[in-house]
N, C-alpha and C positions, 0 to 999 in steps of 0.2 A: 708499384712506381721501381722501375727497376737500377739495378745496383748505380747505370752511370749516372743517372738523375739524380739520386740520393747525393754521387759524390759532386757533382756541380754545385747543389743547395749547401752543401757544408763549406764548399769550396767559398762561394758568396758570402756566406756570412761568415766565414775566416776574413774574407775582405778588408771587411770594418776592423777587427782588430790589425789588418795590415796597416792600414789606413792611419789608425791612432797610434800604432807604435813610430810610424814614421813623423807624424806631427807631434810624436813625445820626443824624439829623437832632436827636433827643430824647436824646440820648445826654450824662450830665451828663460836664460838666470834672474834668479831676482825679480819676479815679476812685479809681486808687492812693492817692492820699493819702488820702482819705477811707476808704478799707479800714484805713489803717495808724492811724488814730486812733478807727475800731471797735473793732481787734483789742486797742487798749491800753486802750480802757474798758472791752473784755468785753461790748460790745453784740451783738446777732445781728448779721448783715450785712443791710441793706436791700435788699428783693427792688425791681427796678426792675419795671415793668409791662412785658408783653410783649402781642405780637400771636400769637392762636392759625394756624398754621397757612399754605399757601399760600389758601386761601380765606378767608380772615378777611382779606384786606388792604381790604374795602370792608364798611360798614356793622358792624364789628366792637367790641364791647366790649372795654375792658383792665382785668383785674381784676390783683389783685394777686399772685396764684399764679402757677404757672409759673416756667421758666427766671429763674436770677438775672441779673442784670447781668453778673457777674464772665465774663470770657473772651470780650467783647465787643470786636473789634479790627476795623477795616478790612477787612483781606485774609479773612478768614472771611465778609465779609458782600459780598464782590465789587466793592467800594468802591475807587476810587484816593485814593490816600496822600495826601490834600488837607491842604495847609495852611491854616488855620481865620485863619490872621493876614493872609493874603493874599483871601480872599472877601468879595466884597460883602456889607454887611449887609441890604440891601436886601430887606424879604421873612422876615426873620429873626424865627420866633418870641419874644415878651418870654419867655415859660414854657416849661419843657422836661417841663409836664405835659400829659398830654391823656388823655381814658378814650372816644374811639372815635375811628374814620375812617370817612366815608361815600368812595367812588370809582365812576368812570363811566371809559369809554374812549370812542377817537374807532379805527376800527381802518380799514385801508385793505380795497376790495373786495378779492373772489376775482383773483388773480393780478396784485395792484399793490404799491403799498410808497406810504410817506409819507415826502417827501423832507424834507429838513432845512430848505433854503429858504422851501420853499413852508409848512412848520409857523411858521417866525419870520415869516413877512407876518402868517398868520392871526391869529398871537399878537398881534402889533403894531394888527392891524383890531378886536381882541375885546377890548382895552385890556389886555393881560397884560402884565406888565413882566419883563424878565431879572434875577435879583440872585441870591439868596442860593443855595450849594449850586449855581449854574450851572442852575437851572433855572430855569421861568415863575410871575411870582406876581399872583394877582387884589390889588390893597390897597386899602384904605380909602383914596376919598379928601381930599386931605389930613391923613392921620393914620396915614401911613407907618408910624409908631412901634409901631404896634398888631399889626403882624405879619400875615400872608396869610389874605386869607378862606378861597380855597384856593390849591393849586398844580399847575404840569402837569408832568411830566417824560417821557420816554419809557420803553420798556416794554424796551429793549433796556441790554443792562450797559455802561456804570453806571447810566444813570436819566439823564445831565446833559448838555448841548447842549454841545458844543465847537465856536465861533463859529470859531474859526481854520480847521476843517478842513466847515462846518457846509453846504458844498456837495456833499460827497462822501457826506454824513450819509442813511441811509435805514432807516425801521426799519418794522414792519407795524400800530406803533399807537401810540398815548400814551396817559399814564394820568393822570386828574383828580385828586388829594384834597382831600377839605376834612375838616381835623383840628381836633377839638372836646377842649375851647370854643373859639370861635373870636372873633374881636373884634365880633361882633354876636350875635344869636340864630342857633341851630341853622338854624331855618327858615328866615329872613332870608338867612344864606349858601349853603342850597342854592338859593335862588330868585335866587341872582347867578351858583351856578355853573351850573345847569341852562340857560340860555338861550345863556352863554356854550359851552359844550360842544356845545347845537344847531348854535349857530353855526358852528363850528370844524370838524362833521363836513359841513355843506354848503358853508366854505369850503375842505374838504378832499375834498368827494368821498369821506368815509368814512362808516362805518356806527357809532350811538353806542350802546356796549354799556351792560349794568348792571354791578354786582359779580358776576353770575354769568355773565358772559358772553355775554348772549342780548342781543337784540333790546332798546332799552330802550320799554317800550311804556305806556300811561296808566296801567293796573293798577300797575306800578311804581311809578310815580312817584308814583301815588297814596297807595301803601304807605310808601312812603318819604317822604313828608309827613307822614304820619300819626307815625311813628316821631321824628320829628324834633320834631314838637309835642309829643309825647310826653317827649321831652327835656330839650326847653324847660322845659315843666312840673316834672318833675322836679329843676332844678337852678335855680329859680327860689328867689329870698331867703323864706323863712317870711314870712306875714303876721304884723305885730303885733296881740297880743292885748291887751287889755284888764286890769288888774286886779280879780279879782272884790271886789266891794262887800260888807263884813262888816256 
């Protein structure tokens, strides 16, 4: 099996971790308490939005169907037991609701790896900041409280960057994910993410891949833009209509 095939398999497996990480970012707090209230009131338990499968990490719609939010714990997601009280709030989403994710990857070339120190330097050069969940984010300038435009994580478990040991870190690829709704239109957020990912690829001498783990080409970029234009049209407030004259 070629090195390229092995890399794609590795990224595919890591996609599951990325989906789990994003789901973890959005999980509601005090879930158990909410369940007790639902049980007492006799209401049906709320179904949390989930992503579908490993290949659903990017460009995936999140619906109300699927698995329930109960039973979701950090060990099952393969994430470290993080004390949220000690986490930076920089880059935290102000709302836990999302309905679409678009992701891209920067992968190391055959026989190589991406090194932690190089990733941090490249992130700083492209305007990314280290923050919530120990990953990198692009924020709205002057309005960090609006949450991330997009974020960047390692595909290696647990996805975060351990700055204390960053010199020892190596990963076959990093993942960039745009979670919608974002603090700006979906298309504008994409236009912020795409050049950043491409520049990161240049700085790291890596290969930019799309959500299907193929080299990102012009046709795929055009398709994503069209998809996000449609998303923006769908989520625009309906125009006000004049009352009919009688």
